[in-house]
Each structure stands twice: as C-alpha cells, then as structure tokens.
N, C-alpha and C positions, 0 to 999 in steps of 0.2 A: 584543338585538340581540346577533351576536358579534364579539369583537373579536380580531384576529389578530397573533401575535407572530415578528418577524422577529428573531433573534438570533445574533449574530457572536461567533465563538467563537474564542479565542486560548490557545494552549498559553504556558506559561510555565516556565521552567527559570531553574537559578541561570548558565546560559552568556550570550553576551553579548547576544542578540537574540531579540523577541519576532516570530514571523510567525505568520500566520492559519493556523488548523487545516487539516489536510491538508498543508500546506507543510511543509519540511526545515529543522529548526534545529539548529545546527553552530558550533561553537567556530568564532569567528573566526579563530582564530591558524591553522586548517587549510581557511580557505573557499576557496582558489585551488587546493589539491591534487586529482587525480582519480587514482583505481582503477577498473582496468580488469579483470574476471573474464572467461575465455572468447578465444574467436578472432576478432582486430579486424580480421584479411586476406581479402580475397576468394579462396577456395580453388579448387582447379584443376577438381574434377569436380562435373558437374550431378548433380542428385538430383530427385526429383518422386515423387508417388503416397503421399505418407503422410498423405493425410486420414485424420481417427480416429483418431490414432494419437500417444500421448503419448511423444513423444522426448527423450531428455536427453544429455547428455554430462559429462565430466567425470572425475575429481574437479580442481576449480581450489582453489588454496588462498588464502583471505582473513588477513593477519596482523597485524591491528587490526581494534576494532570501525568499523562504516560504515555509512552510511546510502545504502540504494538508490536512486540518481535513475531512472535507465532501463536498458531491455533495448532492444538491438539484434538484429537478424537481416535479413540481405542476402537480397534478393528477385529474382530474374530476371524470371520471368514472373509477373504479379500475377494473383491466382485468390481469391473468396472472403474468408474471413477467418484470424485468427491471431492465438494466445495466446501470453504467454512466461511464462516463470516461474522461480523457483530453490528449488530443494529442497537440504537438506542431505545428505552423501553417504551417508548409512545406515549400517549398524552396520560393514559391511567395506567402508567405504570407495569402494565401487565405484557408488553411486548406488541400488542395489535397495533398496528398504524404507526411502529417504529420507523426511524431512515437508517439506512445503509449506511455505516460509518467505515467497516473495512474487510474485506474480502481477501481469499487466497485464488490465484488461479487453479482450475481445474488440475487434479493430480491423479496417478494411479497408485489403487491403495493397497498396503500391504497387509498380512495377518497376521494373527496373533501378536500384533504391537500397536503401541501411539502412532497414530501415523500424523506427521508434523509439519506445516508447512507455513512459510513466511506470508504477509499481506503482500499482494500483487503492487503497493506501493506505500510510502511511508504515512503512518497515521499517527496523530498523537489526539489522544481522547480527553476530552475536560472532566472533573469531576461531575458524576453522576452515576444514573443507573442503568443497565445494559445488558442484552439479551442475546445469547450465542447462538450460532444456527448452523447448519448441514443440509446439505444437497445430495442426494445419491443418484446414481445414473442406473444402478443395478437392482435389484429386488432381492438378491442372493446375497449381498452385502449383509453382515451381521454384527452386531456390535452389543452394547450394555447398557441399560437403563434400572434406573432406581426411582426412590421417592423420597425427599427430604424438604421439610417442614419451611414453607415459604417461598417454593421454587415450583414453577409451572410449566405447564407445554402449549404451543400453538404451533398449527401447522395447516398447510395450504398447498393445491397442487400447482406446480410449476413446472415445464416443460425444461430438461437439463440444458444447461446453458449459464449464461451471466445473471449472477443473482438479481434481482429489480431493487429499484431503487427505496422503495417503499415496501414493508410488508404489511398483509392483509388486516384492514380495518375490523374483518367479522371472520378470522380463520376458525378451524375447528380446533378442537385441544379440551385441556384443562382438565385430564384426569388426573393431575399431579406428578407425572414422571418426570424424569428430567436424563440427561445420557453423560456418559463419559467423555465431555467436551471442556475443554479448557481453553483460556488464552494467557499468554504470558506476556507482561509488560516490566518496561524500565522505567521508573520519575524521570520527568524529563519535560521538557518545554517544543514548543513547533519548531520546527526547522525547515528552512526553503529548500523545495524540490522542484530541479531548475530540468528543461528539454528544450531542445530544437522544434521547429517547423519549419521545413522537412529535418527529420532525424539526421538525414546520412547528405545532406547537399552536395550539389557539383556544380562547378562554373566552367566556362570557355576560359583559356588562358588569356583572351581580349578582352574580358568584362572591364568595363572601365569602371576607375575609382567611382566610390561611392554606391556600387551596386549592394542592391542588400541580397545578403548569403542567406540569413534565415533569421526568423523570429525566436526571440529568445521567453521561454515562457517558464514563469514561475509560480508556485502558489505554495503556500504553507503547509504543513504535514496534518494540521488539527482542519484544515478547510478553510481556513481566514484568508482573508486578503495579504498579498506582498505589499507592504507599502515603503522599502527599503530602495537599495541603490544597486547597480550592476558594474562591474567591474573586471579588469583581467587580472589573473594572479598566478602564482606558482603552479606547476614547473613552467607550463609553456608560456604562459603571458599572451600577446600578441601575437606570436609568432613574428619577434625580429618588425614590428610595425605594421604589419602587412593588413591588420585588420584594425574594425575601431568598433565602437559600439555607440548607436544613436537611437537614443530612447530605448525600445525593445527590441531593437534590429541590431545583428551582428552584419557590419558591412566591409566592404573593401574599404579600407582606410583611405581619404580623399587624400591624405597627407603624406602616403606610404611608397613602397616602391612598385606596388602593383602587382600583378600575376604573371605576367609575362616567362620571368625567367623560371617559375616553378611549373612549368606545362608537365603533364604525366606525373605529377607526385602528388603523394597524400602529405598534409600539413596537420600540424595542431594548435588548436588555443585551448585556454583554461579559464573560464567565465565563473565569475564567482559572484553572488547574492547574498550582501549584508541586509539583514534586518535592523 
C-alpha cells in the first residue's frame, strides 16, 4: 500500500516572522511601507492591438532592496489574457537586453479597472533600474498610454506564453510612450523559498529506513544562493521522529519508527530554512 505525504513548508530567517512558503517575509519595522515603480495614473491616450508582443517601459529607479508584492495594469476593454513582468534595465539602462526578474502567471483580464496579479514566485529586487513589461494575448485588449520625460518604450514579437528570460537586445520602440503599469513593493531583504521534488511524494509502507522521500530545494527570493541550514520546525516538526533531513534530502529516519504503522495515511512535516 502507498503512503501519501503532505508537507507544509515554512521559510525562516533571522527577521521578525515566519510565514508560509511562497509568502513574503519582511522586517516588521518596514511592514507598513509601500514602494511603487511605474505609472499609477490612468493616462490619457487609448492603445490596443499589441497581442503577441512583449512591451516594456522604463527605466524606473529602485533605491533600496524590496520584495515585489504585485504588478498592476489598467485595462479599458477586457479581452483574452495578460502577463506582467519586471526586467532589469539592461546594459545601457534602456530596457534592451534586460534580464527577467519577476513575472506573473497569465490571468484573465477585467474591464475598466486595474488588473493586479502577484508574482509567480517570491522575488526581492536589489537597488537599481528596472523596466516594467506586459504581454497580451488578444488584439482587442485596450489600455492607456502617455508620455513622461525620461521614460521610453521597447517591444518585440513574442508568442503568448512564458516571458523570455532576456528582453530583446534590438527591439522596436523609442517613441516616448509608456503605459498605465506599475509594481508595488515592500522594503525588505531576501527570504528562502522552499519546494520539494517531487512536490507530492508517496512511498510504500514497507520503504526501508533511510529511503529518500524528496529533495528539499531552497533558493533565495532575490535569486542568490541559499547558504544556510535546513531543520524541522513547528507545527508538525518531523512527524514524531518518522523523518529526518540528510543533506538536501528528506528521508525516512534511520533511527525512527518506520512507516509500517502509517499505511494509507497522509502525514505532515514542517521544513525550515535558516539563512
């Protein structure tokens, strides 16, 4: 018989709180501060017809490390789906050749409103210059654009789907327009983001002690390497000593009770990453 495991994963740092994996962990002293990058106003000119183009505007300057909370894009007429993203401003500070830093999953648009989505995974941006991007699936999606000194646009054809890792080095654009598009961030430092591979492991009840259940994968939300330690924590700990951590693996504890008594059940453990 198979035994299914459901794992609750918590990142942990030396800051003031522990939240669920894929949540944002920030220093409590900054918890009420909000940063916006981009255009928060509803600009005056109508725009549409940009399906299957990746379009970006900027650069926008971020003066301190900050966690990306959401991206927002004003929509007049809703049609199809939309993805939003953040690229660094590239080698010449003009969006060209910039690296993708954050992106949303595709979502269905809503008319006459700010369309807001969270990043697909936690991201912390370092101080620097960034460009905001959008990728629509339908030419009848309409939105707003305008002109502001020092902000320009770039765009190139991309089939609707995941955003590319790098913005084109030689895109079209440069007519001075930008869109009603902004990011909301919270000052803070990078946090560990934990996942398991496989994400929903199962084992036979007669699995030997020492058997690897899953690999524990940890990355920092700013893309840097995780150099800390892994441990168990509240509320589930190591399931009454049933499991252990060996290197980056979650294993059946060689010194524990084994799995036989838990056949046909679902167990929980809490894995903690301390950077």
